[in-house]
mmCIF file as gemmi writes it, N, C-alpha and C atoms, coordinates in Angstrom:
data_model
loop_
_atom_site.group_PDB
_atom_site.id
_atom_site.type_symbol
_atom_site.label_atom_id
_atom_site.label_alt_id
_atom_site.label_comp_id
_atom_site.label_asym_id
_atom_site.label_entity_id
_atom_site.label_seq_id
_atom_site.pdbx_PDB_ins_code
_atom_site.Cartn_x
_atom_site.Cartn_y
_atom_site.Cartn_z
_atom_site.occupancy
_atom_site.B_iso_or_equiv
_atom_site.pdbx_formal_charge
_atom_site.auth_seq_id
_atom_site.auth_asym_id
_atom_site.pdbx_PDB_model_num
ATOM 1 N N . MET Axp A 1 ? 2.332 101.522 98.748 1 0 ? 1 A 1
ATOM 2 C CA . MET Axp A 1 ? 3.59 102.081 99.028 1 0 ? 1 A 1
ATOM 3 C C . MET Axp A 1 ? 3.425 103.542 99.32 1 0 ? 1 A 1
ATOM 4 N N . ASP Axp A 2 ? 2.7 104.252 98.517 1 0 ? 2 A 1
ATOM 5 C CA . ASP Axp A 2 ? 2.598 105.687 98.68 1 0 ? 2 A 1
ATOM 6 C C . ASP Axp A 2 ? 1.163 106.04 98.2 1 0 ? 2 A 1
ATOM 7 N N . LYS Axp A 3 ? 0.892 107.448 98.383 1 0 ? 3 A 1
ATOM 8 C CA . LYS Axp A 3 ? -0.403 107.967 97.972 1 0 ? 3 A 1
ATOM 9 C C . LYS Axp A 3 ? -0.628 108.054 96.482 1 0 ? 3 A 1
ATOM 10 N N . VAL Axp A 4 ? 0.351 107.97 95.652 1 0 ? 4 A 1
ATOM 11 C CA . VAL Axp A 4 ? 0.234 108.072 94.176 1 0 ? 4 A 1
ATOM 12 C C . VAL Axp A 4 ? -0.097 106.737 93.673 1 0 ? 4 A 1
ATOM 13 N N . GLY Axp A 5 ? 0.169 105.609 94.251 1 0 ? 5 A 1
ATOM 14 C CA . GLY Axp A 5 ? -0.139 104.338 93.76 1 0 ? 5 A 1
ATOM 15 C C . GLY Axp A 5 ? 0.864 103.568 93.064 1 0 ? 5 A 1
ATOM 16 N N . HIS Axp A 6 ? 2.213 103.863 93.331 1 0 ? 6 A 1
ATOM 17 C CA . HIS Axp A 6 ? 3.312 102.988 92.727 1 0 ? 6 A 1
ATOM 18 C C . HIS Axp A 6 ? 3.025 101.582 93.187 1 0 ? 6 A 1
ATOM 19 N N . PRO Axp A 7 ? 3.239 100.621 92.208 1 0 ? 7 A 1
ATOM 20 C CA . PRO Axp A 7 ? 3.019 99.233 92.537 1 0 ? 7 A 1
ATOM 21 C C . PRO Axp A 7 ? 4.127 98.756 93.414 1 0 ? 7 A 1
ATOM 22 N N . HIS Axp A 8 ? 3.786 97.646 94.179 1 0 ? 8 A 1
ATOM 23 C CA . HIS Axp A 8 ? 4.875 96.946 94.872 1 0 ? 8 A 1
ATOM 24 C C . HIS Axp A 8 ? 4.404 95.54 95.233 1 0 ? 8 A 1
ATOM 25 N N . SER Axp A 9 ? 5.264 94.645 95.551 1 0 ? 9 A 1
ATOM 26 C CA . SER Axp A 9 ? 5.044 93.243 95.803 1 0 ? 9 A 1
ATOM 27 C C . SER Axp A 9 ? 5.584 92.861 97.174 1 0 ? 9 A 1
ATOM 28 N N . GLU Axp A 10 ? 5.522 91.658 97.484 1 0 ? 10 A 1
ATOM 29 C CA . GLU Axp A 10 ? 6.012 91.176 98.772 1 0 ? 10 A 1
ATOM 30 C C . GLU Axp A 10 ? 7.596 91.13 98.814 1 0 ? 10 A 1
ATOM 31 N N . ALA Axp A 11 ? 8.157 91.318 97.585 1 0 ? 11 A 1
ATOM 32 C CA . ALA Axp A 11 ? 9.58 91.309 97.406 1 0 ? 11 A 1
ATOM 33 C C . ALA Axp A 11 ? 10.267 92.702 97.573 1 0 ? 11 A 1
ATOM 34 N N . LEU Axp A 12 ? 9.328 93.763 97.946 1 0 ? 12 A 1
ATOM 35 C CA . LEU Axp A 12 ? 9.786 95.165 98.17 1 0 ? 12 A 1
ATOM 36 C C . LEU Axp A 12 ? 10.829 95.271 99.229 1 0 ? 12 A 1
ATOM 37 N N . ARG Axp A 13 ? 11.956 96.005 98.835 1 0 ? 13 A 1
ATOM 38 C CA . ARG Axp A 13 ? 12.961 96.368 99.878 1 0 ? 13 A 1
ATOM 39 C C . ARG Axp A 13 ? 13.268 97.827 99.718 1 0 ? 13 A 1
ATOM 40 N N . VAL Axp A 14 ? 13.111 98.52 100.816 1 0 ? 14 A 1
ATOM 41 C CA . VAL Axp A 14 ? 13.339 99.912 100.856 1 0 ? 14 A 1
ATOM 42 C C . VAL Axp A 14 ? 14.548 100.3 101.719 1 0 ? 14 A 1
ATOM 43 N N . ILE Axp A 15 ? 15.496 101.075 101.121 1 0 ? 15 A 1
ATOM 44 C CA . ILE Axp A 15 ? 16.758 101.459 101.84 1 0 ? 15 A 1
ATOM 45 C C . ILE Axp A 15 ? 16.67 102.974 101.998 1 0 ? 15 A 1
ATOM 46 N N . GLU Axp A 16 ? 16.748 103.496 103.217 1 0 ? 16 A 1
ATOM 47 C CA . GLU Axp A 16 ? 16.787 104.883 103.486 1 0 ? 16 A 1
ATOM 48 C C . GLU Axp A 16 ? 18.203 105.241 103.913 1 0 ? 16 A 1
ATOM 49 N N . ARG Axp A 17 ? 18.757 106.362 103.349 1 0 ? 17 A 1
ATOM 50 C CA . ARG Axp A 17 ? 20.124 106.788 103.891 1 0 ? 17 A 1
ATOM 51 C C . ARG Axp A 17 ? 19.929 108.334 104.221 1 0 ? 17 A 1
ATOM 52 N N . PHE Axp A 18 ? 20.257 108.589 105.375 1 0 ? 18 A 1
ATOM 53 C CA . PHE Axp A 18 ? 20.244 109.929 106.003 1 0 ? 18 A 1
ATOM 54 C C . PHE Axp A 18 ? 21.653 110.563 105.89 1 0 ? 18 A 1
ATOM 55 N N . ARG Axp A 19 ? 21.865 111.684 105.34 1 0 ? 19 A 1
ATOM 56 C CA . ARG Axp A 19 ? 23.203 112.356 105.317 1 0 ? 19 A 1
ATOM 57 C C . ARG Axp A 19 ? 22.981 113.874 105.742 1 0 ? 19 A 1
ATOM 58 N N . ARG Axp A 20 ? 24.053 114.313 106.356 1 0 ? 20 A 1
ATOM 59 C CA . ARG Axp A 20 ? 24.057 115.717 106.646 1 0 ? 20 A 1
ATOM 60 C C . ARG Axp A 20 ? 25.264 116.373 106.006 1 0 ? 20 A 1
ATOM 61 N N . PRO Axp A 21 ? 25.058 116.793 104.641 1 0 ? 21 A 1
ATOM 62 C CA . PRO Axp A 21 ? 26.233 117.299 103.82 1 0 ? 21 A 1
ATOM 63 C C . PRO Axp A 21 ? 26.886 118.609 104.394 1 0 ? 21 A 1
ATOM 64 N N . SER Axp A 22 ? 26.089 119.347 105.15 1 0 ? 22 A 1
ATOM 65 C CA . SER Axp A 22 ? 26.611 120.616 105.822 1 0 ? 22 A 1
ATOM 66 C C . SER Axp A 22 ? 25.822 120.919 107.057 1 0 ? 22 A 1
ATOM 67 N N . PHE Axp A 23 ? 26.157 121.852 107.715 1 0 ? 23 A 1
ATOM 68 C CA . PHE Axp A 23 ? 25.606 122.188 108.981 1 0 ? 23 A 1
ATOM 69 C C . PHE Axp A 23 ? 24.056 122.456 108.954 1 0 ? 23 A 1
ATOM 70 N N . GLY Axp A 24 ? 23.603 123.109 107.912 1 0 ? 24 A 1
ATOM 71 C CA . GLY Axp A 24 ? 22.204 123.436 107.821 1 0 ? 24 A 1
ATOM 72 C C . GLY Axp A 24 ? 21.321 122.595 106.775 1 0 ? 24 A 1
ATOM 73 N N . ARG Axp A 25 ? 21.933 121.558 106.456 1 0 ? 25 A 1
ATOM 74 C CA . ARG Axp A 25 ? 21.229 120.614 105.426 1 0 ? 25 A 1
ATOM 75 C C . ARG Axp A 25 ? 21.182 119.161 105.789 1 0 ? 25 A 1
ATOM 76 N N . LEU Axp A 26 ? 20.105 118.5 105.333 1 0 ? 26 A 1
ATOM 77 C CA . LEU Axp A 26 ? 19.934 117.037 105.594 1 0 ? 26 A 1
ATOM 78 C C . LEU Axp A 26 ? 19.457 116.568 104.279 1 0 ? 26 A 1
ATOM 79 N N . THR Axp A 27 ? 19.937 115.382 103.823 1 0 ? 27 A 1
ATOM 80 C CA . THR Axp A 27 ? 19.347 114.74 102.632 1 0 ? 27 A 1
ATOM 81 C C . THR Axp A 27 ? 18.985 113.365 103.026 1 0 ? 27 A 1
ATOM 82 N N . VAL Axp A 28 ? 17.862 112.91 102.487 1 0 ? 28 A 1
ATOM 83 C CA . VAL Axp A 28 ? 17.352 111.592 102.661 1 0 ? 28 A 1
ATOM 84 C C . VAL Axp A 28 ? 17.241 110.969 101.341 1 0 ? 28 A 1
ATOM 85 N N . GLU Axp A 29 ? 17.903 109.88 101.136 1 0 ? 29 A 1
ATOM 86 C CA . GLU Axp A 29 ? 17.993 109.136 99.822 1 0 ? 29 A 1
ATOM 87 C C . GLU Axp A 29 ? 17.15 107.886 100.107 1 0 ? 29 A 1
ATOM 88 N N . VAL Axp A 30 ? 16.103 107.65 99.28 1 0 ? 30 A 1
ATOM 89 C CA . VAL Axp A 30 ? 15.361 106.481 99.454 1 0 ? 30 A 1
ATOM 90 C C . VAL Axp A 30 ? 15.466 105.634 98.178 1 0 ? 30 A 1
ATOM 91 N N . THR Axp A 31 ? 15.88 104.331 98.35 1 0 ? 31 A 1
ATOM 92 C CA . THR Axp A 31 ? 15.956 103.41 97.195 1 0 ? 31 A 1
ATOM 93 C C . THR Axp A 31 ? 14.934 102.401 97.248 1 0 ? 31 A 1
ATOM 94 N N . ILE Axp A 32 ? 14.157 102.189 96.181 1 0 ? 32 A 1
ATOM 95 C CA . ILE Axp A 32 ? 13.113 101.232 96.08 1 0 ? 32 A 1
ATOM 96 C C . ILE Axp A 32 ? 13.658 100.045 95.18 1 0 ? 32 A 1
ATOM 97 N N . ASP Axp A 33 ? 13.672 98.881 95.788 1 0 ? 33 A 1
ATOM 98 C CA . ASP Axp A 33 ? 14.129 97.634 95.003 1 0 ? 33 A 1
ATOM 99 C C . ASP Axp A 33 ? 13.006 96.577 95.19 1 0 ? 33 A 1
ATOM 100 N N . ASP Axp A 34 ? 12.321 96.355 94.083 1 0 ? 34 A 1
ATOM 101 C CA . ASP Axp A 34 ? 11.294 95.38 94.03 1 0 ? 34 A 1
ATOM 102 C C . ASP Axp A 34 ? 11.353 94.811 92.559 1 0 ? 34 A 1
ATOM 103 N N . PRO Axp A 35 ? 12.048 93.608 92.503 1 0 ? 35 A 1
ATOM 104 C CA . PRO Axp A 35 ? 12.26 93.006 91.125 1 0 ? 35 A 1
ATOM 105 C C . PRO Axp A 35 ? 10.908 92.392 90.575 1 0 ? 35 A 1
ATOM 106 N N . LYS Axp A 36 ? 9.917 92.231 91.394 1 0 ? 36 A 1
ATOM 107 C CA . LYS Axp A 36 ? 8.632 91.813 90.844 1 0 ? 36 A 1
ATOM 108 C C . LYS Axp A 36 ? 7.833 92.93 90.231 1 0 ? 36 A 1
ATOM 109 N N . ALA Axp A 37 ? 8.052 94.172 90.62 1 0 ? 37 A 1
ATOM 110 C CA . ALA Axp A 37 ? 7.353 95.352 90.187 1 0 ? 37 A 1
ATOM 111 C C . ALA Axp A 37 ? 8.057 96.263 89.291 1 0 ? 37 A 1
ATOM 112 N N . TYR Axp A 38 ? 9.442 96.278 89.363 1 0 ? 38 A 1
ATOM 113 C CA . TYR Axp A 38 ? 10.223 97.246 88.52 1 0 ? 38 A 1
ATOM 114 C C . TYR Axp A 38 ? 11.334 96.397 87.864 1 0 ? 38 A 1
ATOM 115 N N . THR Axp A 39 ? 11.753 96.973 86.808 1 0 ? 39 A 1
ATOM 116 C CA . THR Axp A 39 ? 12.898 96.358 86.029 1 0 ? 39 A 1
ATOM 117 C C . THR Axp A 39 ? 14.264 96.545 86.658 1 0 ? 39 A 1
ATOM 118 N N . LYS Axp A 40 ? 14.378 97.636 87.53 1 0 ? 40 A 1
ATOM 119 C CA . LYS Axp A 40 ? 15.677 97.942 88.219 1 0 ? 40 A 1
ATOM 120 C C . LYS Axp A 40 ? 15.32 98.847 89.439 1 0 ? 40 A 1
ATOM 121 N N . PRO Axp A 41 ? 16.141 98.843 90.436 1 0 ? 41 A 1
ATOM 122 C CA . PRO Axp A 41 ? 15.9 99.694 91.538 1 0 ? 41 A 1
ATOM 123 C C . PRO Axp A 41 ? 15.93 101.178 91.111 1 0 ? 41 A 1
ATOM 124 N N . TRP Axp A 42 ? 15.176 102.009 91.815 1 0 ? 42 A 1
ATOM 125 C CA . TRP Axp A 42 ? 15.2 103.482 91.58 1 0 ? 42 A 1
ATOM 126 C C . TRP Axp A 42 ? 15.234 104.208 92.937 1 0 ? 42 A 1
ATOM 127 N N . THR Axp A 43 ? 15.837 105.393 92.76 1 0 ? 43 A 1
ATOM 128 C CA . THR Axp A 43 ? 16.186 106.26 93.958 1 0 ? 43 A 1
ATOM 129 C C . THR Axp A 43 ? 15.661 107.634 93.835 1 0 ? 43 A 1
ATOM 130 N N . ALA Axp A 44 ? 15.113 108.146 94.981 1 0 ? 44 A 1
ATOM 131 C CA . ALA Axp A 44 ? 14.62 109.498 95.093 1 0 ? 44 A 1
ATOM 132 C C . ALA Axp A 44 ? 15.447 110.149 96.201 1 0 ? 44 A 1
ATOM 133 N N . THR Axp A 45 ? 15.897 111.372 95.954 1 0 ? 45 A 1
ATOM 134 C CA . THR Axp A 45 ? 16.597 112.052 96.984 1 0 ? 45 A 1
ATOM 135 C C . THR Axp A 45 ? 15.799 113.329 97.456 1 0 ? 45 A 1
ATOM 136 N N . LEU Axp A 46 ? 15.601 113.407 98.758 1 0 ? 46 A 1
ATOM 137 C CA . LEU Axp A 46 ? 14.851 114.476 99.338 1 0 ? 46 A 1
ATOM 138 C C . LEU Axp A 46 ? 15.723 115.469 100.189 1 0 ? 46 A 1
ATOM 139 N N . PRO Axp A 47 ? 15.785 116.665 99.789 1 0 ? 47 A 1
ATOM 140 C CA . PRO Axp A 47 ? 16.672 117.642 100.49 1 0 ? 47 A 1
ATOM 141 C C . PRO Axp A 47 ? 15.897 118.44 101.504 1 0 ? 47 A 1
ATOM 142 N N . PHE Axp A 48 ? 16.469 118.651 102.643 1 0 ? 48 A 1
ATOM 143 C CA . PHE Axp A 48 ? 15.815 119.402 103.664 1 0 ? 48 A 1
ATOM 144 C C . PHE Axp A 48 ? 16.789 120.55 104.249 1 0 ? 48 A 1
ATOM 145 N N . ASN Axp A 49 ? 16.247 121.661 104.539 1 0 ? 49 A 1
ATOM 146 C CA . ASN Axp A 49 ? 16.99 122.675 105.247 1 0 ? 49 A 1
ATOM 147 C C . ASN Axp A 49 ? 16.799 122.658 106.649 1 0 ? 49 A 1
ATOM 148 N N . LEU Axp A 50 ? 17.779 122.624 107.503 1 0 ? 50 A 1
ATOM 149 C CA . LEU Axp A 50 ? 17.643 122.612 108.971 1 0 ? 50 A 1
ATOM 150 C C . LEU Axp A 50 ? 17.593 123.935 109.559 1 0 ? 50 A 1
ATOM 151 N N . GLN Axp A 51 ? 16.74 124.151 110.54 1 0 ? 51 A 1
ATOM 152 C CA . GLN Axp A 51 ? 16.589 125.44 111.263 1 0 ? 51 A 1
ATOM 153 C C . GLN Axp A 51 ? 17.564 125.418 112.446 1 0 ? 51 A 1
ATOM 154 N N . LEU Axp A 52 ? 18.223 126.504 112.671 1 0 ? 52 A 1
ATOM 155 C CA . LEU Axp A 52 ? 19.179 126.555 113.851 1 0 ? 52 A 1
ATOM 156 C C . LEU Axp A 52 ? 18.38 126.502 115.11 1 0 ? 52 A 1
ATOM 157 N N . ASN Axp A 53 ? 19 126.017 116.133 1 0 ? 53 A 1
ATOM 158 C CA . ASN Axp A 53 ? 18.384 126.018 117.476 1 0 ? 53 A 1
ATOM 159 C C . ASN Axp A 53 ? 17.065 125.369 117.657 1 0 ? 53 A 1
ATOM 160 N N . THR Axp A 54 ? 16.82 124.284 116.785 1 0 ? 54 A 1
ATOM 161 C CA . THR Axp A 54 ? 15.497 123.573 116.86 1 0 ? 54 A 1
ATOM 162 C C . THR Axp A 54 ? 15.904 122.072 116.918 1 0 ? 54 A 1
ATOM 163 N N . ASP Axp A 55 ? 14.896 121.256 117.242 1 0 ? 55 A 1
ATOM 164 C CA . ASP Axp A 55 ? 15.096 119.795 117.372 1 0 ? 55 A 1
ATOM 165 C C . ASP Axp A 55 ? 14.445 119.14 116.058 1 0 ? 55 A 1
ATOM 166 N N . LEU Axp A 56 ? 14.998 118.026 115.72 1 0 ? 56 A 1
ATOM 167 C CA . LEU Axp A 56 ? 14.339 117.251 114.682 1 0 ? 56 A 1
ATOM 168 C C . LEU Axp A 56 ? 13.128 116.628 115.222 1 0 ? 56 A 1
ATOM 169 N N . MET Axp A 57 ? 11.852 116.617 114.536 1 0 ? 57 A 1
ATOM 170 C CA . MET Axp A 57 ? 10.74 116.043 115.094 1 0 ? 57 A 1
ATOM 171 C C . MET Axp A 57 ? 10.459 114.585 114.579 1 0 ? 57 A 1
ATOM 172 N N . GLU Axp A 58 ? 9.934 113.862 115.353 1 0 ? 58 A 1
ATOM 173 C CA . GLU Axp A 58 ? 9.629 112.416 114.934 1 0 ? 58 A 1
ATOM 174 C C . GLU Axp A 58 ? 8.488 112.516 113.837 1 0 ? 58 A 1
ATOM 175 N N . SER Axp A 59 ? 8.607 111.623 112.773 1 0 ? 59 A 1
ATOM 176 C CA . SER Axp A 59 ? 7.525 111.622 111.791 1 0 ? 59 A 1
ATOM 177 C C . SER Axp A 59 ? 6.961 110.241 111.876 1 0 ? 59 A 1
ATOM 178 N N . ILE Axp A 60 ? 5.574 110.104 111.997 1 0 ? 60 A 1
ATOM 179 C CA . ILE Axp A 60 ? 4.884 108.83 112.167 1 0 ? 60 A 1
ATOM 180 C C . ILE Axp A 60 ? 4.177 108.599 110.795 1 0 ? 60 A 1
ATOM 181 N N . CYS Axp A 61 ? 4.489 107.436 110.229 1 0 ? 61 A 1
ATOM 182 C CA . CYS Axp A 61 ? 3.796 107.016 109.023 1 0 ? 61 A 1
ATOM 183 C C . CYS Axp A 61 ? 2.342 106.512 109.454 1 0 ? 61 A 1
ATOM 184 N N . GLU Axp A 62 ? 1.358 107.205 109.002 1 0 ? 62 A 1
ATOM 185 C CA . GLU Axp A 62 ? -0.034 106.86 109.351 1 0 ? 62 A 1
ATOM 186 C C . GLU Axp A 62 ? -0.491 105.831 108.363 1 0 ? 62 A 1
ATOM 187 N N . ASN Axp A 63 ? -1.062 104.76 108.844 1 0 ? 63 A 1
ATOM 188 C CA . ASN Axp A 63 ? -1.752 103.721 107.924 1 0 ? 63 A 1
ATOM 189 C C . ASN Axp A 63 ? -2.849 103.101 108.833 1 0 ? 63 A 1
ATOM 190 N N . GLU Axp A 64 ? -3.676 102.296 108.156 1 0 ? 64 A 1
ATOM 191 C CA . GLU Axp A 64 ? -4.765 101.71 108.835 1 0 ? 64 A 1
ATOM 192 C C . GLU Axp A 64 ? -4.443 100.727 109.859 1 0 ? 64 A 1
ATOM 193 N N . LYS Axp A 65 ? -3.142 100.182 109.765 1 0 ? 65 A 1
ATOM 194 C CA . LYS Axp A 65 ? -2.761 99.101 110.699 1 0 ? 65 A 1
ATOM 195 C C . LYS Axp A 65 ? -2.283 99.751 112.054 1 0 ? 65 A 1
ATOM 196 N N . ASP Axp A 66 ? -1.95 101.091 112 1 0 ? 66 A 1
ATOM 197 C CA . ASP Axp A 66 ? -1.518 101.763 113.196 1 0 ? 66 A 1
ATOM 198 C C . ASP Axp A 66 ? -2.342 102.791 113.794 1 0 ? 66 A 1
ATOM 199 N N . ALA Axp A 67 ? -3.702 102.885 113.264 1 0 ? 67 A 1
ATOM 200 C CA . ALA Axp A 67 ? -4.513 103.843 113.655 1 0 ? 67 A 1
ATOM 201 C C . ALA Axp A 67 ? -4.815 103.868 115.241 1 0 ? 67 A 1
ATOM 202 N N . ALA Axp A 68 ? -4.973 102.754 115.906 1 0 ? 68 A 1
ATOM 203 C CA . ALA Axp A 68 ? -5.139 102.674 117.303 1 0 ? 68 A 1
ATOM 204 C C . ALA Axp A 68 ? -4.011 103.237 118.119 1 0 ? 68 A 1
ATOM 205 N N . HIS Axp A 69 ? -2.773 102.912 117.576 1 0 ? 69 A 1
ATOM 206 C CA . HIS Axp A 69 ? -1.573 103.541 118.184 1 0 ? 69 A 1
ATOM 207 C C . HIS Axp A 69 ? -1.431 105.055 118.114 1 0 ? 69 A 1
ATOM 208 N N . ILE Axp A 70 ? -1.768 105.581 116.973 1 0 ? 70 A 1
ATOM 209 C CA . ILE Axp A 70 ? -1.783 107.094 116.676 1 0 ? 70 A 1
ATOM 210 C C . ILE Axp A 70 ? -2.841 107.796 117.576 1 0 ? 70 A 1
ATOM 211 N N . ALA Axp A 71 ? -4.083 107.105 117.629 1 0 ? 71 A 1
ATOM 212 C CA . ALA Axp A 71 ? -5.127 107.711 118.418 1 0 ? 71 A 1
ATOM 213 C C . ALA Axp A 71 ? -4.806 107.812 119.932 1 0 ? 71 A 1
ATOM 214 N N . ALA Axp A 72 ? -3.953 106.864 120.354 1 0 ? 72 A 1
ATOM 215 C CA . ALA Axp A 72 ? -3.719 106.672 121.759 1 0 ? 72 A 1
ATOM 216 C C . ALA Axp A 72 ? -2.683 107.847 122.178 1 0 ? 72 A 1
ATOM 217 N N . GLN Axp A 73 ? -2.064 108.482 121.312 1 0 ? 73 A 1
ATOM 218 C CA . GLN Axp A 73 ? -0.958 109.407 121.663 1 0 ? 73 A 1
ATOM 219 C C . GLN Axp A 73 ? -1.637 110.717 122.072 1 0 ? 73 A 1
């Protein structure tokens, strides 16, 4: 699931919520729900400051299954 090695199973469900609480801020809330690996769901909130007059850039999750796609870009 991540570089730290948190466990997960085939029952993993990830919910991402993107919010813009104010003009210059963005928050991403990620909830991990995997009843086979954890006793209850847990959530992490990631705050971001937005820069004026810029565009949001796409972020690509790199993994071994998508290496050919990333190399082709």
